[in-house]
C-alpha positions as CSV (number, residue, x, y, z in Angstrom):
1,M,90.8,26.0,60.0
2,N,88.0,23.7,58.9
3,I,85.4,22.0,61.0
4,D,87.2,18.6,60.8
5,E,90.0,20.2,62.9
6,I,87.6,21.3,65.7
7,R,88.2,19.3,68.9
8,F,84.7,18.5,70.2
9,D,84.6,17.0,73.7
10,R,85.1,13.2,73.5
11,E,82.3,12.4,75.9
12,S,79.7,15.0,75.2
13,G,80.6,15.9,71.6
14,L,80.2,19.5,72.5
15,I,82.3,22.7,72.4
16,P,81.7,25.9,74.3
17,V,80.5,28.8,72.2
18,V,81.0,32.4,73.3
19,V,78.6,34.7,71.6
20,Q,79.8,38.3,71.1
21,D,78.3,41.4,69.5
22,A,80.2,41.8,66.2
23,V,80.3,45.6,66.6
24,T,80.8,46.2,70.3
25,R,82.5,42.9,71.1
26,E,80.3,42.7,74.2
27,V,79.9,39.1,75.4
28,L,76.2,38.2,75.0
29,T,76.1,34.6,76.1
30,L,77.8,31.3,76.6
31,A,76.3,28.2,75.1
32,Y,77.4,24.8,73.6
33,A,77.4,23.4,70.1
34,N,77.8,19.9,68.7
35,R,79.0,19.4,65.1
36,E,75.5,19.5,63.7
37,A,74.8,22.9,65.4
38,L,78.1,24.3,64.2
39,E,77.5,23.1,60.6
40,K,74.0,24.5,60.6
41,T,75.3,27.9,61.9
42,M,77.9,27.9,59.1
43,R,75.3,27.1,56.5
44,T,72.5,29.4,57.6
45,R,74.6,32.2,59.2
46,L,72.2,32.1,62.2
47,S,73.2,31.0,65.7
48,H,72.5,27.3,66.4
49,F,73.4,25.5,69.6
50,Y,72.9,22.2,71.4
51,S,70.8,22.3,74.5
52,R,72.3,20.1,77.2
53,S,69.1,20.2,79.3
54,R,66.7,19.5,76.4
55,K,69.1,17.3,74.5
56,R,68.4,18.8,71.2
57,L,69.5,21.3,68.6
58,W,68.1,24.8,68.8
59,M,68.3,28.1,67.0
60,K,68.6,31.3,69.0
61,G,65.3,33.2,68.4
62,E,63.3,30.2,67.3
63,E,60.7,31.0,70.0
64,S,61.5,34.6,70.9
65,G,62.3,36.0,67.5
66,N,65.6,37.4,68.9
67,I,67.8,35.8,66.2
68,Q,71.5,36.3,65.8
69,H,73.1,36.9,62.4
70,V,76.6,35.3,62.5
71,Q,79.2,37.5,60.8
72,E,82.2,35.4,61.7
73,I,83.3,32.3,63.7
74,L,86.6,32.4,65.5
75,V,88.3,29.3,66.8
76,D,90.6,29.3,69.9
77,C,94.3,28.2,69.7
78,D,93.5,24.7,70.9
79,G,90.5,24.2,68.5
80,D,88.2,23.3,71.4
81,A,86.1,26.5,71.7
82,V,84.6,29.0,69.3
83,I,83.3,32.6,69.3
84,Y,80.2,33.5,67.2
85,L,80.5,37.2,66.3
86,V,76.9,38.2,65.7
87,N,74.6,41.1,64.8
88,P,71.7,40.4,67.2
89,E,68.1,41.2,66.6
90,G,66.9,41.8,70.2
91,P,68.2,40.7,73.5
92,A,70.4,37.6,73.9
93,C,69.1,36.6,77.3
94,H,65.9,34.8,78.0
95,T,65.2,37.4,80.8
96,G,65.0,40.2,78.2
97,E,68.5,41.6,79.1
98,R,70.8,42.5,76.2
99,T,73.4,40.1,77.6
100,C,73.2,37.0,79.8
101,F,76.1,38.5,81.8
102,F,74.2,41.3,83.7
103,R,74.6,40.1,87.3
104,R,77.7,41.0,89.2
105,L,79.4,38.6,91.7
106,T,79.6,40.7,94.9
107,S,80.9,38.3,97.6
108,S,84.4,39.7,97.3
109,P,85.1,43.4,98.2
110,D,88.2,43.2,96.1
111,L,86.4,42.8,92.8
């Protein structure tokens, strides 16, 4: 599949990006990318995203130094979401946790 086949959201121009550790397959974060961020990721092999709050492109680790080396990009069956398989240098979460998914939802005793 090539980038022209990606189905970016018509209104926002974004797609969700699941970031996973390339070795362990642990989910590290969920972010969003526009076409420019995806192209830059493909070109540099470093994780780039689009910040919905700051309204700008950003590279993971540009401030923290915790960069992510992209090994592969997978596209879902509908072409409207991607996975970056990465080798991370440091934690993925801004809190310092390895993954952004470290909190458990505890309101239901059945989970």
